[in-house]
C-alpha positions, 0 to 999 in steps of 0.5 A: 500500500502507498501509505506503507511506502510513504512511512518507509520513505519518511523513516529512510530520510530521517535515518539519513538525517541522523547519519549525516548529523542533521546538518542544516541542509539535511534538516531542511531537505528531510523536513520538506520530504516528510511534509510532502509525504504527509500531504500525499497521505492526507490527500492534500496538495503539496505547496513548496513555499508553505513547506519551506516556510514551515521548516524555516519557522521550526528550525529558527524556533529550535535554534535562532542562531541558524539565522547566522549559519552559512549552510542554513542560509545557502540551503534556504536561499537555493530553495527560494531560487528554485521555488520563487525565481525559477517559476517566473523565468519558466513562464517566459518559455515558449514550448510551442515551437518546432513540433515536427521532425528533427527540429522537435528533437533539437528543440527538446534538447535545447529546452533541457539545456535551457532548463538547467541554465535557468535552475543554475541561474535561479540558485546563483542569484539568490545565494550570491548575497549570502556568498558575498556576506560570508566569504567576501568573494564570488566565482564567475564560473559557478553558473557554468559549473552547475550545468554539469554538477546539477544533472549528475546529482540524481545519479549520485543519489541513486548510486548512494542508495544502491550502495546502501541496499546492495551487499554483494561484494562484486556489485558494491565494488562496481557501484563504489567505483562509479560513485568515486568517478562522479565525486572525482569529476566534481572535485576535478571540475571545481579545481579546474575552475579555480585554476582559470583566470578570474576564478575569484572576485574579491568584493569585500563586505556588503552593507545592510542597505546594499543587501536590501537594495539587491533583494528589492531588485530581485523581487521586482 
């Protein structure tokens, strides 16, 4: 039954949170998943902004110092980008073009690349002030870097799940090798981006007024 699968899924995510020491991002992700599953079990529609707001309130009530935690701010900033900025950008999509033949195939490929660009851009613009506030620098190549890293995340998660569930030594060795390959690719690309000219732009600290101005422009 579906409700049994939902409960097992919730328990799996909670166990994952415990194994990862319940960091801010893991706490947020697990909480949003639990709310989603509860909504489905109760026959209610899932609303991401509401779920995000509930987790924000619960986490801040539990520990107000989360408001100064970099991981907390980046995690919620990225979700705000995906939940609020991305839908606005997607409204500008024109999906009625090139419906026949090779043009349709090429257009579908372009839509996939464009979607990855939009996701990367949405996350970047909402986390940019947090990066500046805490690290005093930005990376001009982060937008392009995310184009490769984001599509590989589902593959990495799937490999991790298989690795936990499979106990056969031969299969585990293959899965470990594939997982290591993806992680090494992440590391190599990050290091490669740091070796490029202009990889770090030191911008210094920002004032509260500058942050408010940026948020106002982004909201418009």
